[in-house]
N, C-alpha and C positions, 0 to 999 in steps of 0.2 A: 388430608394427609399432612399438609404443611403444618396445620395446627397440632397434629400429633408429634411431629419432629420438634417443634418449638417447645412443646410441653415436656418432652423427654429431656431435652438439653437443659431447660430451665430447672427442672427438678433433679437433675443428676449432674452436679458441678464437676465431678470426676471425669465425665465424658467430655466436657469442654476442655479440661486440662489435657486429656489424652489426645484430643483432636489437635490441639496446639502443639503438643510434643511431637506428634506424627508429622505435622507440617514442617516443623523445625528440622526434624531428622531428614526429611526429604530434601530440604534446601541444602543441608550439609552434604548429602550424597551427590546432589547435582553440582555443587561447587567443586567437588572432587573430580568431576569429569572435565573441568576446564583445564586446558593444557597450559603449563607455565613455560614461558619463553626463557631458555637458558642462554647464557652468553656464548657466543661462538668461540671455537678454539682459535687460539692466536699463535703466530709463529714470528720469529725474528728473521728478517731478510736483509742481506747485505746490499747497501745502496750502490756498490760498484758493479752489481749484477753477477758476481761470481757465485757459483753454487757451492755451498759449504760441504755438502755430502760427497762431492767429487774430489775433495782435497783434504787428506788427513791433517795437514798443517792448519788449514782453515777451520776444520772441525775443532781441533784443540784450541785454537785462538778464540773461537766462538764460545767454547766452554769457559775459558779463562775470563773473557769479557763479561759473560753472564754472571759468573761468580763475583767478579769485582764490582759489578753494578747492582748486585742483588736483584737480578732480573730473571730469576728462574720462573718460567711460566707454569711449571708443575706445582709450585708452592703457592699459587694463587694469583690474583690480579697484580699487575705491576703498577707501581705508583709513578707519578710524573718525574720524580728524581731518577728512577731507574730508566725511564724512557729517554730522558735527557742525556744520561750517562751513555746509554747504548747508542744514541744518535751521534754523540761525539766520537764514537768508535766506528761509525759507519754502518749502523743498522737501523731498520725501521720496523715497527710492529704492525703486522697485517693479519687479516683473517686467514687461517690455515688453508682453507679451500681456495684462496686467491693468491697464495704465496708464490707459486710457480709463475703465474702470469705477471705479477709485480716484479719478480726477479728478472724475468725475460725483458720487461720494459726497461728496467734499470740497465741491463746488459746492452740493449739496443742503444740507449742514450749514451752509455759509455763508449760504444764503438763510434758513434757519430761525433763525439767530442774528440776522439783521437784522429779520425779521418777528416782532413780539411775539405770543406766544400769548394767546388770549382766555380 
């Protein structure tokens, strides 16, 4: 039987090419199954711990700062210049799903800085 298969492939070069193309197609299909890791969503958080959404004035100031620094996260990834600019204005860039925890940590640190230890 093996002799028959070798004989069939040797005398039919189109079958060898077809086998190769089928294998190549399967590799392409399988590579499509691999998940690609996307960058996490990011958010600006105030380093003083104040919640922007709670204060319309802070929300407006945040929009102004983002426009001034060219740090709009919806427009794509921010560069180092935008991060530095926002940092000078009291913001840090964090993953969106961690933003509230980071903000709360900054708020706690700000309260400790105000309250003198005994």
